[in-house]
LUMTORGU-55489 format. One record per residue: x, y, z of N, C-alpha, C in turn. Coordinates in steps of 0.05 Angstrom, whole numbers, plus 5000, padded with zeros to 4 digits. Atoms other than C-alpha are relative to their C-alpha. Last residue first. Example, Ala and Ser with C-alpha at 12.3 -4.5 7.8 and 13.67 -1.06 7.14 Angstrom:
498449764999527349795143498550225014;501849765000524649105156501850245000;
This chain:
498349764994494923819530500150075029;497250065003492323099520501850245007;499050154977485423219547502949954999;500649854976483623769497501149865025;498249774999487123419440499650165025;497350104994483622759455502050235002;500050074972476823099457502849915009;500149764985478023429390500249955030;497349875001480322769360500050265016;498150164983473922419384502750135000;500749944973469522979355501949855019;499249734994473022919289499550085028;497050004999472422159288501050285007;499350134975464922199306503150015003;500849824978463722709250500849885027;498249775000467822289201499350205023;497450094990464021659221502050245001;500350034971457322009212502649915013;500149734988459522239143499649995030;497349895001461621529125500050285012;498450134979454921249148502850115001;501049914974451221749105501649885023;499149734997455621609045499050115027;497150014995454520859052501150285005;499450104973447020939059502950005007;500849824978446721408998500549885028;497749934984450620948951499350185024;499350234984444420608922502450055018;502150064980441821278901500749765017;499749804979448421448867497949965022;497850094983448020788829500450205023;500850234984441120978804502249915018;501949924979443221668783499249775017;498649844979449421428747498250095022;498450164981445320858714501650185020;500749964972440021308683501849875021;500249714995443121378614499450055030;497449895003445320648612500050305006;498650054975438620428639502850114999;501449854979435120758580501449965027;499049735001440320488531498750175022;500249885027438819768551500950295002;498549765006440019318611499650084971;501849845018434418828628501450254991;501550175018438718268659498350164980;498450135021443818758686498349834981;500249875026438819198723501649864978;502749925009437118848788499850094971;501950224997443418448803497250084989;499450215021448118978776498049785001;500549885026444819528817500449794978;502949995004444519088879499350124973;501050285006451918928871497050004996;499250075028453619668866499049724992;501649835019449619818928500649954971;502750115001452619228966498250164981;499850245018459619468949497249874997;499449905027457920148980500149774980;502549885011454519829040500550104972;501950225006460619379051497350114989;499150145025465419959045498049784993;500349825023461520379095500849864974;502949995007460919789143499550184977;500650255013468519689140497049994992;499049985028469520419156499449754984;501649805014464920369217500950024971;502550135007468419719238498150204986;499650185023475220059234497449874992;499649835024472820629279500449834975;502649885006470220139331500150164974;501650235011476819759329497350104991;498850065027480620419338498549774987;500849795018475920629395501149954972;502850055006476819949429499050214980;500150235018484320039425497249944991;499149915027483820729455499949784980;502249845011479620449513500850114972;501950185012484819909524497750154988;501750144981490020439536498149824985;502850015010495620629489498349845019;501050275005502020809524497150024992;502350054984505021499516498849734993;
C-alpha cells in the first residue's frame, strides 16, 4: 500500500513531538546544572533526584500525550485498514 501525503505529515508530526520531548528533557537537566552547580553541596546532592524529576515533568507530560495520540492514531488506522 502506498503512503499518502497525510501519512507523511503524521510521521513528521510524530517525530516533532518526540523531538520536543527530548529537548524539554535535556533543557530540564541543563537548567538543573545551570542553577545548582555553582552552589552545589551535600544538601543539593541529597535533593538532586527530586529536583531533576521536577524539571522532567514537562517532558514526561508531552511524551504521555504523544503516546496517547499515537495509540489513537494506530487504532483509527487499524479500523480503516481492515
